[in-house]
C-alpha positions as a Python dict, from the first residue, in 0.01 Angstrom:
ca = {
    (1, 'M'): (0, 0, 0),
    (2, 'I'): (143, 363, -84),
    (3, 'D'): (127, 664, 108),
    (4, 'F'): (-116, 874, -104),
    (5, 'T'): (-72, 1260, -38),
    (6, 'I'): (-219, 1586, -171),
    (7, 'W'): (111, 1636, -355),
    (8, 'H'): (73, 1306, -525),
    (9, 'G'): (-273, 1392, -624),
    (10, 'L'): (-167, 1725, -774),
    (11, 'L'): (126, 1550, -960),
    (12, 'L'): (-122, 1272, -1116),
    (13, 'L'): (-378, 1547, -1212),
    (14, 'G'): (-123, 1752, -1395),
    (15, 'V'): (61, 1461, -1558),
    (16, 'G'): (-294, 1304, -1642),
    (17, 'L'): (-401, 1633, -1816),
    (18, 'V'): (-94, 1634, -2026),
    (19, 'A'): (-118, 1265, -2113),
    (20, 'G'): (-489, 1302, -2194),
    (21, 'V'): (-399, 1568, -2476),
    (22, 'I'): (-105, 1364, -2610),
    (23, 'N'): (-299, 1041, -2619),
    (24, 'T'): (-592, 1192, -2782),
    (25, 'L'): (-396, 1379, -3053),
    (26, 'A'): (-125, 1136, -3108),
    (27, 'G'): (-4, 856, -2849),
    (28, 'G'): (262, 792, -2599),
    (29, 'G'): (103, 967, -2297),
    (30, 'S'): (180, 664, -2082),
    (31, 'N'): (545, 757, -2107),
    (32, 'L'): (461, 1022, -1867),
    (33, 'T'): (200, 862, -1637),
    (34, 'L'): (383, 529, -1575),
    (35, 'P'): (698, 699, -1414),
    (36, 'A'): (481, 923, -1229),
    (37, 'L'): (294, 641, -1066),
    (38, 'M'): (622, 454, -1009),
    (39, 'V'): (771, 733, -846),
    (40, 'M'): (496, 704, -579),
    (41, 'G'): (634, 359, -496),
    (42, 'M'): (414, 140, -710),
    (43, 'P'): (549, -168, -865),
    (44, 'A'): (552, -153, -1236),
    (45, 'E'): (264, -412, -1270),
    (46, 'I'): (49, -222, -1026),
    (47, 'A'): (125, 106, -1214),
    (48, 'N'): (59, -53, -1546),
    (49, 'A'): (-290, -162, -1412),
    (50, 'T'): (-373, 153, -1238),
    (51, 'N'): (-298, 370, -1536),
    (52, 'R'): (-544, 178, -1729),
    (53, 'V'): (-844, 365, -1542),
    (54, 'G'): (-747, 668, -1679),
    (55, 'I'): (-681, 554, -2035),
    (56, 'F'): (-1020, 386, -2046),
    (57, 'L'): (-1206, 702, -1950),
    (58, 'Q'): (-990, 922, -2179),
    (59, 'C'): (-1056, 708, -2472),
    (60, 'L'): (-1439, 713, -2375),
    (61, 'T'): (-1443, 1090, -2327),
    (62, 'G'): (-1244, 1158, -2664),
    (63, 'A'): (-1445, 912, -2860),
    (64, 'L'): (-1784, 1076, -2748),
    (65, 'G'): (-1623, 1434, -2804),
    (66, 'F'): (-1540, 1343, -3162),
    (67, 'K'): (-1877, 1184, -3227),
    (68, 'K'): (-2046, 1490, -3085),
    (69, 'H'): (-1853, 1693, -3359),
    (70, 'G'): (-1942, 1457, -3624),
    (71, 'Q'): (-1586, 1324, -3668),
    (72, 'L'): (-1636, 962, -3562),
    (73, 'D'): (-1770, 726, -3830),
    (74, 'I'): (-1992, 502, -3642),
    (75, 'E'): (-2056, 264, -3936),
    (76, 'D'): (-1698, 205, -3974),
    (77, 'V'): (-1620, 94, -3612),
    (78, 'V'): (-1710, -261, -3629),
    (79, 'P'): (-1520, -351, -3949),
    (80, 'I'): (-1213, -173, -3815),
    (81, 'L'): (-1243, -341, -3480),
    (82, 'W'): (-1254, -703, -3565),
    (83, 'P'): (-922, -736, -3752),
    (84, 'T'): (-764, -499, -3492),
    (85, 'M'): (-892, -725, -3192),
    (86, 'V'): (-786, -1049, -3374),
    (87, 'G'): (-437, -915, -3422),
    (88, 'G'): (-435, -810, -3059),
    (89, 'L'): (-523, -1155, -2934),
    (90, 'F'): (-241, -1310, -3147),
    (91, 'G'): (16, -1028, -3014),
    (92, 'A'): (-84, -1092, -2650),
    (93, 'V'): (-7, -1464, -2692),
    (94, 'A'): (323, -1408, -2871),
    (95, 'A'): (428, -1150, -2588),
    (96, 'S'): (384, -1423, -2341),
    (97, 'Y'): (651, -1624, -2504),
    (98, 'A'): (884, -1364, -2646),
    (99, 'P'): (1199, -1232, -2451),
    (100, 'S'): (1158, -917, -2296),
    (101, 'W'): (1445, -725, -2498),
    (102, 'I'): (1234, -766, -2815),
    (103, 'I'): (969, -517, -2689),
    (104, 'K'): (1220, -246, -2669),
    (105, 'Y'): (1353, -284, -3019),
    (106, 'L'): (999, -346, -3166),
    (107, 'L'): (889, 7, -2993),
    (108, 'L'): (1189, 181, -3113),
    (109, 'G'): (1176, 45, -3466),
    (110, 'A'): (796, 144, -3490),
    (111, 'M'): (856, 496, -3377),
    (112, 'L'): (1156, 554, -3592),
    (113, 'T'): (961, 428, -3902),
    (114, 'M'): (660, 650, -3814),
    (115, 'A'): (879, 955, -3774),
    (116, 'G'): (1069, 865, -4116),
    (117, 'L'): (726, 861, -4301),
    (118, 'I'): (592, 1179, -4157),
    (119, 'L'): (903, 1348, -4284),
    (120, 'I'): (965, 1177, -4617),
    (121, 'K'): (631, 1082, -4738),
    (122, 'P'): (366, 1259, -4519),
    (123, 'S'): (73, 1164, -4729),
    (124, 'V'): (98, 814, -4610),
    (125, 'V'): (3, 899, -4271),
    (126, 'A'): (-174, 1221, -4308),
    (127, 'A'): (-453, 1230, -4556),
    (128, 'E'): (-583, 1589, -4644),
    (129, 'P'): (-918, 1683, -4480),
    (130, 'G'): (-1217, 1603, -4707),
    (131, 'T'): (-1035, 1294, -4851),
    (132, 'Q'): (-1299, 1022, -4915),
    (133, 'A'): (-1204, 737, -4676),
    (134, 'K'): (-1201, 381, -4795),
    (135, 'K'): (-1414, 108, -4657),
    (136, 'V'): (-1243, -192, -4501),
    (137, 'R'): (-1442, -442, -4716),
    (138, 'Q'): (-1313, -248, -5019),
    (139, 'T'): (-953, -254, -4923),
    (140, 'P'): (-820, -597, -4833),
    (141, 'A'): (-475, -463, -4755),
    (142, 'A'): (-644, -255, -4474),
    (143, 'K'): (-740, -578, -4285),
    (144, 'W'): (-381, -662, -4270),
    (145, 'S'): (-256, -326, -4162),
    (146, 'L'): (-531, -313, -3900),
    (147, 'A'): (-437, -669, -3786),
    (148, 'L'): (-68, -581, -3772),
    (149, 'S'): (-153, -266, -3555),
    (150, 'G'): (-359, -504, -3318),
    (151, 'F'): (-75, -745, -3303),
    (152, 'Y'): (157, -460, -3213),
    (153, 'G'): (-97, -331, -2965),
    (154, 'G'): (-129, -681, -2794),
    (155, 'F'): (250, -738, -2803),
    (156, 'V'): (377, -401, -2687),
    (157, 'Q'): (79, -158, -2608),
    (158, 'A'): (318, 144, -2569),
    (159, 'G'): (290, 361, -2866),
    (160, 'V'): (12, 156, -3023),
    (161, 'G'): (-180, 506, -3092),
    (162, 'F'): (94, 589, -3355),
    (163, 'I'): (50, 261, -3536),
    (164, 'L'): (-316, 281, -3543),
    (165, 'V'): (-316, 632, -3687),
    (166, 'A'): (-67, 509, -3955),
    (167, 'A'): (-299, 217, -4034),
    (168, 'L'): (-613, 428, -4046),
    (169, 'A'): (-469, 726, -4224),
    (170, 'G'): (-244, 547, -4436),
    (171, 'S'): (-461, 228, -4570),
    (172, 'L'): (-798, 388, -4545),
    (173, 'R'): (-712, 748, -4601),
    (174, 'Y'): (-877, 896, -4310),
    (175, 'D'): (-767, 1246, -4217),
    (176, 'L'): (-589, 1271, -3886),
    (177, 'V'): (-892, 1414, -3682),
    (178, 'R'): (-1104, 1117, -3785),
    (179, 'A'): (-810, 859, -3769),
    (180, 'N'): (-766, 989, -3400),
    (181, 'A'): (-1138, 933, -3341),
    (182, 'L'): (-1130, 571, -3457),
    (183, 'K'): (-792, 518, -3288),
    (184, 'L'): (-946, 596, -2953),
    (185, 'V'): (-1226, 331, -3021),
    (186, 'C'): (-974, 71, -3089),
    (187, 'T'): (-777, 161, -2781),
    (188, 'L'): (-1102, 169, -2581),
    (189, 'A'): (-1158, -188, -2682),
    (190, 'F'): (-807, -316, -2596),
    (191, 'T'): (-812, -130, -2271),
    (192, 'S'): (-1154, -251, -2158),
    (193, 'I'): (-1028, -611, -2186),
    (194, 'A'): (-702, -550, -2007),
    (195, 'L'): (-877, -348, -1728),
    (196, 'V'): (-1117, -630, -1642),
    (197, 'I'): (-824, -872, -1609),
    (198, 'F'): (-653, -634, -1393),
    (199, 'I'): (-950, -574, -1173),
    (200, 'V'): (-999, -943, -1133),
    (201, 'R'): (-626, -981, -1021),
    (202, 'D'): (-687, -682, -772),
    (203, 'Q'): (-409, -494, -941),
    (204, 'V'): (-564, -152, -953),
    (205, 'L'): (-523, 112, -681),
    (206, 'W'): (-859, 304, -714),
    (207, 'L'): (-768, 633, -541),
    (208, 'P'): (-461, 730, -742),
    (209, 'G'): (-615, 584, -1052),
    (210, 'S'): (-924, 795, -1016),
    (211, 'V'): (-718, 1115, -960),
    (212, 'L'): (-508, 1036, -1276),
    (213, 'A'): (-827, 957, -1457),
    (214, 'V'): (-970, 1303, -1395),
    (215, 'G'): (-663, 1454, -1550),
    (216, 'Y'): (-700, 1238, -1851),
    (217, 'I'): (-1053, 1323, -1906),
    (218, 'I'): (-990, 1700, -1880),
    (219, 'G'): (-696, 1657, -2127),
    (220, 'A'): (-905, 1457, -2367),
    (221, 'H'): (-1188, 1706, -2345),
    (222, 'Y'): (-983, 1999, -2454),
    (223, 'A'): (-767, 1800, -2691),
    (224, 'V'): (-1084, 1714, -2902),
    (225, 'K'): (-1171, 2095, -2913),
    (226, 'F'): (-816, 2166, -3026),
    (227, 'A'): (-811, 1880, -3303),
    (228, 'I'): (-1150, 2011, -3446),
    (229, 'K'): (-1008, 2355, -3505),
    (230, 'A'): (-629, 2303, -3558),
    (231, 'A'): (-480, 2313, -3911),
    (232, 'P'): (-382, 1959, -4046),
    (233, 'T'): (-16, 2078, -4065),
    (234, 'T'): (-29, 2141, -3687),
    (235, 'L'): (-165, 1808, -3601),
    (236, 'K'): (92, 1618, -3822),
    (237, 'W'): (390, 1811, -3672),
    (238, 'F'): (250, 1729, -3309),
    (239, 'L'): (228, 1366, -3419),
    (240, 'F'): (605, 1390, -3545),
    (241, 'A'): (701, 1542, -3214),
    (242, 'M'): (534, 1282, -3004),
    (243, 'T'): (696, 992, -3220),
    (244, 'L'): (1046, 1153, -3137),
    (245, 'V'): (938, 1138, -2767),
    (246, 'G'): (850, 784, -2829),
    (247, 'C'): (1200, 705, -2954),
    (248, 'I'): (1366, 876, -2681),
    (249, 'A'): (1140, 677, -2426),
    (250, 'A'): (1220, 350, -2607),
    (251, 'L'): (1599, 415, -2577),
    (252, 'W'): (1576, 527, -2210),
    (253, 'F'): (1378, 229, -2091),
}
């Protein structure tokens, strides 16, 4: 049991707010929240489980916010979710057998590839607003890219938001706003399953998790408002900056 003080609460509220913005617009916010939870004395597995409370509520807040502004394509959710979830299942199984060092290099490789694509061929991951998105059933290659994204999410989890954005914007040609909206729905599905497991195993510390979640929710709320109004170029460079942060985090940890 950790000694939870008001200073811990303020730290988690602030870090959660920043992470909520980062996760809603790009990905990698857990690079901030997990160390904050561990600084409080939580073991890594407890911090990971506790963090999922905030991620769940942040994804729910962000997805509903995008839906309110007409940027969440509801009819595309199920066709996008099923290959992603199947891939996630296989990724989770693979992760249970793989040596831990692979995770670090898979994360680093994914982040470097994403950053390179944004610099060299930005159209691959950032379709222009108004571009007609393709349907999954009309794009067989999209099923594979979504399944690979799910596999990565099940295997690593960290940085999965970047990979989902690349799959949604690259293969299905969603602009970054709509890609981020669907990314949140996919992450919500992943997180729901993980959170149930963590709750059953009694690994969630509810007080710090709830305080962190408040920050996540506030950050997601304002990030949606920003995403709706921001220029596509601004969102693209924010995504690029966060991939570089992901690279540094992969090297550091």
